[in-house]
Structures are given as structure tokens and as C-alpha cells.
C-alpha positions in Angstrom: 0.1 0.0 -0.1 2.9 2.3 0.7 4.2 2.4 -2.8 0.8 3.3 -4.2 0.4 6.0 -1.7 3.9 7.2 -2.6 2.8 7.4 -6.3 -0.4 9.3 -5.6 1.6 11.8 -3.3 4.4 12.5 -5.7 2.1 12.9 -8.6 -0.2 15.2 -6.5 2.7 17.3 -5.5 4.0 17.6 -9.1 0.5 18.6 -10.4 0.3 21.3 -7.6 3.1 23.1 -9.5 0.8 24.0 -12.5 -0.5 27.1 -10.8 -0.7 29.2 -14.0 -2.8 26.6 -15.7 -5.1 26.4 -12.7 -5.4 30.2 -12.7 -6.5 30.2 -16.3 -9.0 27.4 -15.7 -10.5 29.3 -13.0 -11.1 32.2 -15.1 -12.7 30.3 -17.8 -15.0 28.4 -15.5 -16.1 31.7 -13.8 -16.8 33.1 -17.3 -19.0 30.0 -18.4 -20.6 29.9 -15.0 -21.8 33.4 -15.5 -23.0 32.7 -19.1 -25.0 29.5 -17.8 -26.3 31.5 -14.9 -27.6 34.1 -17.3 -29.2 31.5 -19.5 -31.0 29.8 -16.7 -32.2 33.3 -15.2 -33.8 33.9 -18.6 -35.2 30.5 -18.6 -36.9 30.9 -15.1 -38.1 34.6 -16.0 -39.8 33.4 -19.1 -41.3 30.1 -17.9 -44.9 30.1 -16.3 -44.6 26.1 -15.4 -43.3 24.9 -12.2 -39.7 23.5 -12.6 -38.0 20.5 -10.8 -35.6 22.9 -9.2 -35.9 26.3 -7.9 -34.0 29.2 -9.4 -31.8 29.6 -6.4 -31.1 25.9 -6.3 -30.2 26.0 -9.9 -27.7 28.9 -9.5 -26.0 26.9 -6.7 -26.0 23.7 -8.8 -24.3 25.7 -11.6 -21.5 27.1 -9.5 -20.8 23.9 -7.8 -20.6 22.3 -11.1 -18.1 24.8 -12.4 -16.0 24.2 -9.1 -16.2 20.3 -9.6 -15.9 20.5 -13.5 -12.8 18.4 -13.6 -14.6 15.4 -12.3 -16.5 15.1 -15.5 -13.9 16.8 -18.0 -11.1 14.1 -18.5 -9.1 12.4 -21.0 -6.7 9.5 -21.0 -3.6 9.6 -18.9 -1.1 11.1 -21.3 1.9 9.4 -19.9 0.4 6.1 -19.5 -0.9 6.3 -23.1 2.7 7.1 -24.2 4.0 4.1 -22.5 1.4 1.9 -24.2 2.0 3.4 -27.7 5.8 3.1 -27.4 5.9 -0.4 -25.8 7.5 0.9 -22.7 4.5 -0.5 -20.7 6.6 -3.7 -20.7 8.9 -2.2 -18.2 5.8 -1.5 -16.0 5.1 -5.1 -15.8 8.7 -5.9 -14.3 8.1 -3.7 -11.2 6.9 -5.3 -8.0 3.6 -3.7 -7.9 0.0 -4.1 -9.1 -0.3 -2.1 -12.5 -4.1 -1.4 -12.1 -3.4 0.0 -8.6 -0.6 2.1 -9.9 -2.5 3.5 -12.8 -5.6 4.2 -10.3 -3.2 6.1 -8.0 -2.1 8.1 -11.0 -5.5 8.9 -12.2 -6.9 9.7 -8.7 -4.1 12.3 -8.0 -4.4 13.6 -11.6 -8.1 14.4 -10.8 -7.5 15.6 -7.2 -4.7 18.0 -7.5 -6.1 20.4 -10.3 -9.4 20.0 -8.7 -8.4 21.3 -5.4 -6.5 24.2 -6.9 -9.6 25.2 -9.0 -12.5 24.5 -6.8 -11.7 26.5 -3.7 -11.3 29.9 -5.4 -14.6 29.4 -7.3 -16.3 28.4 -4.1 -15.1 31.6 -2.5 -15.8 33.9 -5.5 -19.0 32.4 -6.5 -20.2 32.5 -2.6 -19.3 36.2 -2.2 -20.6 37.7 -5.5 -22.6 35.1 -7.7 -25.3 33.5 -5.5 -23.6 30.2 -4.6 -25.5 29.5 -1.4 -24.4 27.3 1.6 -25.5 23.7 2.0 -29.2 23.2 2.6 -28.2 21.7 5.9 -25.5 20.3 8.1 -26.5 16.9 7.0 -26.6 17.8 3.4 -23.1 19.4 3.6 -21.6 16.4 5.3 -23.1 14.0 2.7 -22.0 16.2 0.0 -18.3 16.0 1.1 -18.5 12.1 1.2 -20.5 12.0 -2.2 -17.8 14.3 -3.8 -15.0 12.1 -2.6 -16.8 8.9 -4.0 -17.3 11.0 -7.2 -13.7 11.5 -7.5 -13.0 7.8 -7.1 -15.7 7.3 -9.9 -13.9 9.6 -12.1 -10.5 7.8 -11.6 -11.9 4.6 -12.4 -13.4 5.9 -15.6 -10.0 7.5 -16.6 -8.1 4.2 -16.0 -10.7 2.2 -18.0 -10.6 4.5 -20.9 -6.9 4.5 -20.8 -6.6 0.7 -20.8 -8.8 0.4 -24.0 -5.7 1.8 -25.7 -4.2 -1.7 -25.4 -6.6 -2.7 -28.2 -6.0 0.3 -30.5 -3.3 2.0 -32.5 -4.2 5.6 -32.2 -6.4 5.6 -29.3 -8.6 8.3 -30.6 -11.9 6.3 -30.7 -13.3 5.6 -27.4 -11.0 8.2 -25.7 -12.8 10.9 -27.7 -16.3 9.6 -27.7 -16.8 8.3 -24.2 -15.6 11.6 -22.2 -18.2 13.6 -24.5 -21.2 11.3 -23.4 -20.1 11.2 -19.9 -19.8 15.0 -19.8 -23.2 15.4 -21.1 -25.0 12.9 -18.9 -23.1 13.9 -15.6 -25.3 17.0 -15.3 -22.8 19.5 -16.0 -24.5 20.7 -19.2 -28.0 20.5 -18.1 -29.0 19.5 -14.5 -30.5 16.0 -14.8 -33.8 16.9 -13.2 -34.6 19.1 -16.1 -34.2 16.1 -18.7 -37.6 14.9 -20.1 -39.4 12.3 -18.0 -39.3 9.7 -20.5 -35.5 9.3 -20.4 -35.1 10.1 -16.6 -35.0 6.5 -15.6 -32.2 5.8 -18.1 -30.2 8.9 -17.1 -30.4 8.1 -13.5 -29.0 4.5 -14.3 -25.8 5.8 -15.6 -22.6 6.0 -13.7 -22.1 9.5 -15.0 -24.8 10.7 -12.8 -22.6 10.1 -9.7 -19.8 12.4 -11.2 -21.6 15.8 -10.8 -25.5 15.5 -10.4 -25.5 13.2 -7.2 -23.2 15.6 -4.9 -24.7 18.6 -6.3 -28.4 17.7 -5.7 -27.5 16.6 -2.1 -25.7 19.9 -1.4 -28.7 22.2 -2.6 -31.2 19.9 -0.7 -33.0 18.6 -3.9 -32.3 15.1 -2.4 -33.7 14.4 1.1 -31.6 12.4 3.5 -33.2 8.9 2.4 -32.9 9.9 -1.4 -29.3 11.1 -0.9 -28.2 7.8 0.8 -30.0 5.9 -2.3 -28.0 8.0 -4.7 -24.8 7.6 -2.9 -25.3 3.8 -2.8 -25.7 4.2 -6.7 -22.3 5.9 -6.6 -20.5 3.2 -4.5 -22.0 0.4 -6.6 -20.8 1.9 -9.9 -17.4 2.5 -8.4 -17.1 -1.2 -7.5 -18.2 -2.2 -10.9 -16.0 0.0 -12.9 -12.9 -1.4 -10.6 -13.7 -4.9 -11.3 -14.3 -4.1 -15.1 -11.0 -2.2 -15.3 -9.1 -5.0 -13.7 -10.6 -7.4 -15.9 -10.0 -5.4 -19.1 -6.4 -4.7 -18.0 -5.8 -8.4 -17.4 -7.1 -9.4 -20.8 -5.2 -6.8 -22.6 -1.9 -7.6 -20.8 -2.5 -11.5 -21.8 -2.6 -10.7 -25.4 0.0 -7.8 -25.3 2.6 -8.0 -28.1 5.6 -5.8 -28.0 7.9 -5.4 -31.0 6.8 -8.8 -32.3 7.6 -10.7 -28.9 
């Protein structure tokens, strides 16, 4: 376990050095947060029907989504992808460590470090100036923290699974381009999932991408009560376990048939 924690810690500390990129990301996310807030403000002002979320809840949902954007905005691990394409992944197999655990530690720290640098300033700025409200209750805030951590695990498991598919492809531009787009859209970051049409709500609620953004955000704003929040968090946990098992199986299958330089 110590070696995996060492990988996580070293990569986390390395990524914390990219402060300029984090600053640029904060500015971009604040800008798009304002644009989305104005769009939904116009929507609520022009609508005469009751909506699944109040205007205040939606504004808070938007800013929380911007703060946690990196949970749903991801790509393959570039360094691991380079190892696979060059064949140097063979050297990884000689190390006395579980390859999946190593890659998962990298993916987790790769999500956590940039997220920490970007989310804190957005929380403060949006809370002071743009209508981000405090959690609906102490219980909601506590469950939100747990749910956000599980969302981080879920995001890391998705990154590893998508990266592992490169073992079957040459360019790796297929699923690594298509899957993130679908996951991003169905995470709730583009449109809060309660606003989706009723006829596809059951399908959307089943998807693991729901656990990345929609679940922790709806817990925070109080749209999900305690019992509903616990059910939604159980959905997150189950999908984390499923994706971890699938990821390990896919990696073992890929390594079993791995051919490097004809050998």
C-alpha cells in the first residue's frame, strides 16, 4: 500500500506546481458559469410552469458544477498512453507492484490536485458575488463531502478504464474521444439532470456518469432528502465497484494478449 500512496503523493505534489494553468482554468470556469447563470435566469423568468428545481437551487448547482468541473472533464492519462504506444509499458510489468493500482493512484491524483486548486477559489468567489449558497443543512453538507469524494473515485476509475482500452487500438482516438463527451453530457454539468424529459429520466438515473456531478450537487442544494441522498450515494458506490472490477478485468485481458515489437 505504501508504494501506491507514494505514487499518489508524488504525482499530486507535481501537479500542484501548475498554478498558472489552474489560474487560467478558474477564469474560464467563472466566465462560463456566468453565461450559464444568465441563460437559466432567462429561462426561469420566461417560464410560467413549475420546474423540478428552484432558481436559487439551480444557480448553486451551476456554480458547484463549475467548481467540480474536472470530475467530468477528463481524457486518458497521457503518460500511460505514451507508455502503451511506445511499448515501454513492458517495463511497468517488471515492477513489483499491481499495475492497475499504480494507474488508479495516478488517475486519482491527476483528478484531485487540479480540482483542489480550482474549486476552492471558485467556491469563495461564487459564494461572495454570484449567488452560491451554503448547503441546505449540516447533513446535506456532510453527505456532499462524502459524495464528492466518491465521485472522485468514480472519475478515476473511468479514466483508468478508458486509458486501458488503448491496449487494443493503434491511435487511441476512438473511445478516448467519444466516451468523455457522453459522460460529460450525462453527468449533469451541461443540463441539470432533473430538467431532462421524464421519458429518459430512468435511463439517465441509471448511468454511472450521474454520480460524477449530479448526485453530490443535488445533495448539497437539498434537492435530495436524506433517504434519497443515501440511495443516490449507494448508486455511486456500486458503480465504483463495478468499474473497478471491469477495469481490472479489461487490463488483465489486454496484458494477456499484449505484443511488443513482435515478441
